N, C-alpha and C positions, 0 to 999 in steps of 0.2 A: 154282625152285631155282637155286643158284649152282654153277659148275663150276671146278675148279682143276687139272684133269688136264693133264699135259704130253704126253699122247699125242694122236694125231689124233682129231678128233671129227667125227661124221657126223650130219647133220640133213636134214630136208626143206627148211626155209627158214632162212636166216640174215638177220637184220635189223640193219643198222647204225644205231643210234639208238633209244633206248627212251623218247623223249618222248611227247607226247600222241598224235601220229599213229603213230609206230612201235610204241608200247605198245598202242594200239588194234588195229593190224593183228596183232600177235603174239597178243593174246588171242583174236581172232576165229579165227585159224588153229589155235592150240593147243587151244581148246575143242572144235574139230572133229576132234581126234586127230592132227594133224600134229606132227612133231617140230620144234620152233622154237628157234633160238638168237638171243638178243638181245645184241648187242655194244654195250657202253656204256662210255664213257671214265671217267665219274665216278659214284660212288654218289649217288643222288638224295636230296634233302632229305626227311626223314621226320617231323621234329618242328620246331616253330617257337614263338617266344615267344607267350604268351597275349595276345590283344588286338591283335596285329600284323596287318597286311594286306599281301599280296603286291603289289608295284607293277605286276606284270604280270597283267592280267585278260583274259579272253576273253568275247566276246558269243556265247553258244552258242545255235544255232538249235534249233527243234523237231526237225529232221532229225537233228542231232547228239545231241540228247537220246535219240532212238530208237536210234541206234547204240550209245550207252553202255548203254542198257537191254538191248540185244541181247547185249552181252558181260558182263552182270551187274555193271556198275559204277555205275549211276546212283544206287542207294540210298546207296552209300558217298560219292558226290559230294554228294548232298543232306545227309548227315549232316556232312560237312565244311564245308558252308555255301554256299548259292547265293542269289542275289538275283533273283527274277523281275522282268522289267519288262513292264508291261501297257500302256503308252503309249509313243509316240515322238513327239517334237515337233522339227521341223526348220524353220529360218527363215534368211532371207538378210539379211546386214548392210547390203546396198546398197538395200533396198526393203521393201515390205510382204509379199512372197511368203512363204507358210508352208504347211506340210502337217502333218497330225496323224494318226497311226495309233493305233487303239484295238483291243485284242484282242476286246473285246465285239462290235465291229462284224463281226468275222470268225468269231464263234462259237467262239473258242478261249480257254482259261484264261490264257494268256500269249502275248506275242510272242516271248519267249526268256528267257535267263537270263544274268546277269553272274556269272562264276565265276573265282576266282583260279586261276592256272596251277598252283600248288603243290597245291591241293585236288584237281584232276583227276589230277595226277601221283601223289599219294599213293594215290588210289583205284585207279589203274592198277597201281601197284607191288604193292598188296595182292592184286589179282586175279592178277597174273603169279606171285606167290609161291604161289598156290593151285593152279596148273595143273601137273599132273605131267609133261606132255610139253613144258614150256617151261623152258629153261635160260637164266639170265642170266650172261653172261661179262663181269664187272665187278669191278675196272677192267680194261678192255681197249681197245686202240687198233688200228684197221685199219692193216696194213702194206702188203699187196699182195694182188692176186687174179688168177687166170688160169683159163681153161677147161681142164678135165681130163676128157676123154671126156664122160660124161653128167652132170657136176657142175661146180660152181665150187670151185676150190681157194683158200681164203682164208687168208692168213698174217697173224697178229697181230704187233705190234711186239715182243712178248716171246717170239716164236718158236713159239707154239702154232699149230696148223693146224686149220682148220674146213673140212669139205666139205659142200656143200649143193647141192640141185638148183636152187635160186633164191636169188640174193642181192638184197636190197632196200636201197636207199639211203633212209633216213629221217633223214638226218643234217644237215638244215638247209640254209640258203641257201648256205653255204660248203661244200657237200657234197664230201667226199673221194671218195665212190663215184662221183659224177657226173664229177669231175675225172679220176680214174684211168681211167674208161671213155671219156674223151675226147669227152663229149657237150657240144655247144656250147650257149650260152645267149644269148638276146636280152635286152638290158638297156636300160631307160630310167631315167636318173637324174632324179628329180623336182626336184632342187635344193631340197629341203625337208628339215626335220628334225621329229620329233615330240617334244614335251616331255610327259612323263608324270609323274603324282604322284597321291596320295591327299589329298583335301581334305575339311574340315568346313564345312558351310554352316549358315547361321542357320535356314533352313527345311528340312524333310525333302524328300527327293528325289522323293517321291510315286510311287515305283516306275515312274519314267519315264526313258527315255533321251533326252537333249537334245543337239541338234547345231545350232550356228550357223555358217554359212558366212561367214567373214571374207575380205577381199581377199587376205590372205596364205595362207589355208588354213582348213580346218574346225577347230572347237573342239567337242569332245564331252565331256559329263558323263554318266558311266555309274553307275547306282545300285549301291551295295554293300550286303551283308547287314547291316552294323552301323549303317546310316544315313548313312555317309559316301559320297562319290562318287570315282570314279576319273576323272581327266581325261586326254584325249589332245588336245594342241594342236599341229596341224600348221602350220608356218610356215617362214620363211626360215632358213637356218643362222645368219645374223647375229642375227636376233631370238631364236632359240632359245638361242643362247649368252648373249645379254643376259638373257633371262628366268631362266636357271639361275644367273646371277651376282647377280641382285637380292637384297637382303635380304628377309626374310620379309614385313614390312608392305608394302613396295613391290610385291612379287610378288602378294600377295593383292589389292591395290587394282587392279593392272593386269588380273588375271584377272577380278575382279568386273566391271570395265568392259567387258571383251571379251564377257562372258556376259550383259550387261545386268542383272545382279543378279537373275536370274530366281528364285533361291532365297535371296534376301536377301544379307546380308553373308557373305563367305567368311572364316571365323574362324581356320582353322589349315590348315597344309599339312605333309605328311610329306616324306621325301626326294624331291628332283626328279632326273630323269634325262632324257637326250635320245638319240635314235638317228636315223641317216639313213634317208630314204625312197627307195625305188626299186622299180621293177617288173622282175621277172626271169622268163623263161620258157624252159625247156629245149626245144630243137628236137625231142627225142625223149624219151619216158618209158621206153623199153625198149631192150634189146639182148639178145643171146643169154644166157639165164640171169641176167638182170638187170632190175630195175625201179626206178623212182624214185617216191616219194610225198611229198606235203606240200611244204615249202619247198625240198627238194632239187630239186623239179620246177618250182615256180612261187612267186613272191612278188608280193603285190598291195598296192596302196595301202590303208591301214587305215581309210579314211573310212567304210566300211560294215561294218567288223568281220567280213569274210567269210574272212579268211586261214585260221584253223585249221579252220573249217567245211569249206572246200574240201579241206583235207588229210584230214579225217575221211571225207569222201565218197571220196577216193582210196583210203583204207584199206579202207572197206567194199566198194568196187567191186573192188579187186584181190583181196580175200579171196573174193569171190563168183566171180570168174573162175578163180582157182586151184582152188577147191573144185569148181566145175562141171567143169572140165577134168579133174581127178583122178577125179571120179565117172564120167566118160565113158571112163576108162582111157587118157587121153592124157597126154603129158609137158607139164606146165604151165611148164617152163623154156624152151621153144622159142618163138622170136619169133612164129611163126605162131599160137600159142595165146595169147600175151601181148598180141597186137595188139588184141584186143577191148577190153582194159583201156585201152590208149592211145587208141583211137578214141573210147571212151566219155568219158574224162575230159579229154583234150587240148582238144577243141573247147569243152566247157563252161567249163573254166578260162580259156581264151583269151577267150571271150565275156564272162565276168565281169570280166576284166582290162580289156578294151576299154570296158565300161560304166563302170568306175570311172575310167579315164582320161578318159572323156567328161564325167563329173560334175566331176572335178577341173578340167579345162580350162574347162568352162562356167562354173563358179562362181568360177574364178580370173580371169576375163576382166574388165579395167577398162572395156571399151567400153560406153558408155551403151546402145546398142541391144541388146547382149547382156544387160545387166543388166535392162533392161525385159522382154525376152522370157522370161528365167528366172524372174523374179518372177511374171509372168503365168502361166507354165507351172506353177509350184508351186501358185498359187491354183486354176488350172483342174483340176489333178490332184487337189487336195484336195476339190473339189466333185464330181468325176466318180467316183462310188462304185465302179462296176465296174472302172475302170482302176486305182484305188487298191487295190482288193482283189487284183487280179492281181499288182501290184507287191509287195504285202505277202506274199502266199502264196508267191511265188517266193523272196523274201528269207528267209522263215521255214523253207523246206524242206518246204512242203506241196504243191508242184507241181514238175513237171519230170520228167526221166528219172532217177529215183533208183534206187540199188541196193536189194536186198531189205531189208537191215538198216535202211535209212533211211525206208522207206515206212510210212505210217500203220498198215497191216495188221500190221507187224512189232512195233508197240508192245505 
């Protein structure tokens, strides 16, 4: 429900940001009976033209699927449209190295799903509207916050005041919550930009996610539900600007050459966009009566499509910690009780960031010995069944220290 009262409002949890991560956390807490406020600056998109495709898509892991099932959103996401991918093919432009992942080898129905951001958001919005203990304050903008005895006193720009035992920043990479809390971040600028677009290919995508490592960065083709593909082309800022400035026939030709025409000719492209790539990690995820989740806490290179999945694991983990602490009769807003969440997620997210940095640096190196080693390594990993299975199961969210909502038993 929405709220427009001018009086002070009191909640258990206030979440700034109602996107994929913030909305998931809100649903998980509200369906457990907590009073939750979601503070959102803009009304989300609820309808869109028939036949259109969102330029922003996510590669959703099996763990994320289970989280969405746990908050009763997955059926609505499926109705909105998902594209399962059952194979993944990765190869290096500098040599013969290649690796192929097949869901059948893992005994799973899919490796994951490509889903438009707006489809997930629409499902979350519908679920939030159904939960009686969840209030959406929208449009509303965070103005300030301060500790006030056993709660956080949150003042909105329009003068409304919200009191909550815990304030959560789910407001993205430029998080105002993080900035106002004076939490430092470590940043690595990759000196790259990603060009994204939706393209039509001569041949069907075969329910396969494709990725070719070029000297300037990886190029991914992700299968969409209508047979088209979403591309993410990571490259230098100069080349990204050039690619976005090309006329359509030239762009299609350049893209086809970069992709080695694996799906035949590329026949059409929708709107092109580009955005800078960097890694960011908050030094702390918590403070007194405050926690960060998703991009507010960490940003990762998109080459493995793990960004939103890490954020969803944050949401599921924080929900579990809050609910366990509440069930034990303790105050979930205190740092001593929130630290379990920080320990659980900070290390895992940092390890994934380092792994993606390693892949980026390894496949971006022009040194011939490095090129030989990585091509040999890809081929070796492809032939080493147990090693490949371990890699795949971790990437799919079928292994590791997962929160309850993301575990197979929760499906």
